[in-house]
C-alpha positions in Angstrom: 81.4 80.8 72.1 82.0 78.6 75.3 85.2 77.5 73.9 86.1 81.1 73.2 85.6 82.0 77.1 87.0 78.9 78.4 90.0 79.6 76.6 90.5 82.9 77.8 90.0 82.1 81.2 93.1 79.0 80.6 95.2 82.0 79.1 94.6 84.3 81.9 95.3 81.3 84.5 98.7 80.5 82.9 99.2 84.7 82.7 98.0 84.3 86.9 101.0 81.0 87.1 103.9 83.2 85.3 103.3 86.1 87.5 102.9 83.9 90.9 106.5 82.6 89.2 108.3 85.7 89.8 107.0 86.4 93.0 107.0 82.2 94.2 104.3 80.6 94.9 104.3 79.5 98.2 101.4 76.5 98.7 98.6 75.3 96.0 95.1 73.8 96.8 92.0 71.9 96.4 88.7 73.2 97.2 85.0 71.8 96.9 82.2 74.0 97.7 78.2 73.5 97.3 75.4 75.8 97.2 72.4 76.7 95.3 72.0 73.3 94.0 75.5 74.0 91.9 79.1 72.3 92.7 82.7 73.2 92.0 85.5 72.2 92.6 88.6 74.4 92.3 92.6 74.5 92.3 94.4 77.7 93.1 98.2 78.5 94.0 99.0 81.5 96.7 101.6 84.3 97.4 102.0 85.5 100.6 102.6 89.1 101.2 105.6 90.2 103.2 103.5 92.1 105.6 102.6 91.9 109.4 99.8 94.4 110.1 98.6 94.9 113.6 101.2 92.5 115.4 100.8 91.2 119.0 100.1 88.2 121.5 102.5 86.4 118.6 99.6 86.7 115.8 99.6 89.3 113.1 97.0 90.1 110.2 99.3 89.0 107.0 97.7 87.7 103.3 98.2 86.3 100.4 97.0 86.7 96.5 95.7 83.6 94.9 94.8 82.1 91.5 91.8 80.1 91.0 90.8 77.8 87.9 87.7 75.9 89.0 84.7 74.2 87.1 81.4 74.7 88.0 78.6 71.9 87.4 74.6 73.7 87.8 71.8 70.6 88.3 68.9 73.1 87.6 70.0 75.2 84.5 67.5 77.7 83.5 65.6 76.2 86.2 64.7 72.5 84.7 65.9 69.9 87.5 68.3 67.8 86.2 69.7 69.9 83.3 73.2 70.5 84.1 75.0 73.5 83.3 78.8 73.2 83.2 81.8 76.2 82.5 84.6 77.3 84.1 85.6 80.0 86.4 88.7 82.2 86.6 89.6 84.4 89.5 92.1 86.3 91.2 91.9 87.5 94.9 94.2 89.7 97.7 93.3 87.9 100.8 93.9 89.1 104.2 94.6 86.5 107.0 94.8 86.9 110.9 97.1 84.1 112.2 100.2 83.1 114.3 103.5 84.8 113.5 104.6 81.2 112.7 102.0 80.6 110.2 100.8 77.7 112.2 98.0 76.7 114.0 94.4 78.5 113.7 93.1 81.6 111.4 90.6 83.0 110.3 90.8 85.4 106.5 88.8 86.9 105.0 89.2 88.4 100.5 87.4 90.4 97.7 88.6 89.1 94.4 87.5 89.1 90.5 86.4 86.1 89.1 85.6 85.6 84.6 82.9 83.2 84.4 83.1 81.3 80.5 79.7 81.2 80.6 76.7 83.3 82.1 75.3 81.6 85.8 71.3 80.5 84.9 70.9 77.4 87.5 67.8 77.4 91.0 66.1 80.4 89.6 69.4 82.5 90.1 70.9 84.8 87.1 73.8 86.1 87.4 73.9 88.4 83.6 77.8 89.7 83.4 81.0 87.1 82.5 82.9 88.8 85.2 82.2 88.7 89.3 83.2 90.0 92.6 83.6 86.8 95.1 84.1 87.5 98.5 84.5 84.9 101.5 85.2 84.8 105.2 86.6 81.1 106.5 89.1 79.9 109.2 91.4 77.0 108.7 94.1 75.2 111.0 97.4 74.9 109.3 100.0 72.0 110.9 103.0 71.3 111.7 103.5 69.2 108.7 102.6 72.3 106.1 99.2 70.6 105.2 96.0 73.2 105.7 92.8 72.5 106.1 89.5 75.1 105.6 86.3 76.2 105.8 84.5 79.2 103.8 81.5 80.5 103.1 82.0 82.4 99.4 79.3 84.3 97.5 79.1 85.9 93.9 77.9 89.0 92.5 78.6 91.6 90.3 78.4 94.1 92.4 75.0 95.2 91.3 76.1 97.3 88.2 73.6 95.0 85.3 70.9 93.1 86.8 69.9 90.2 87.1 72.2 89.6 89.9 70.5 87.4 92.3 73.5 86.2 93.3 75.3 82.6 94.3 76.7 81.0 97.7 78.9 78.5 98.3 79.8 76.2 101.9 84.0 76.0 100.2 86.1 72.8 101.6 89.6 74.1 101.2 92.9 71.3 101.3 96.3 73.1 100.7 100.2 72.2 101.0 102.7 75.0 101.8 105.8 73.9 100.1 
């Protein structure tokens, strides 16, 4: 069953990459996250929106689409210390970003996206009863003149309460990205 779900997630990610290719991928990222006795390593690609809202004083609100593929490792599966749970997460998120007009320097961002987990999360006394989850985040970062970007984010996963149990999972995320 896990192989079936992992293959579905990989196929969705491949389809996402194909869609991004049509609109051009502007950056790629690697993220490490930790929280609730769980670690995550995530690869992502981003495609900028060609919009500028609330422009003024050299800043605006813009955004991007993000497709991600992540590996999760729970360290207390079924609330048993040391018992591991490993699975895959495919995500697709629209992200709003307040940034400088030249897209350099400090920024703040937030997004709410859709995620598909290849297994039902059951770790550290927290359970998610569905494979589909919402992943929302807020973060701050800095884009350097050499196109490298670093960021810190807080991210929460939940099914929005449409099925119980739904205790949610929280992460602190560090991100490094490169703009092409």
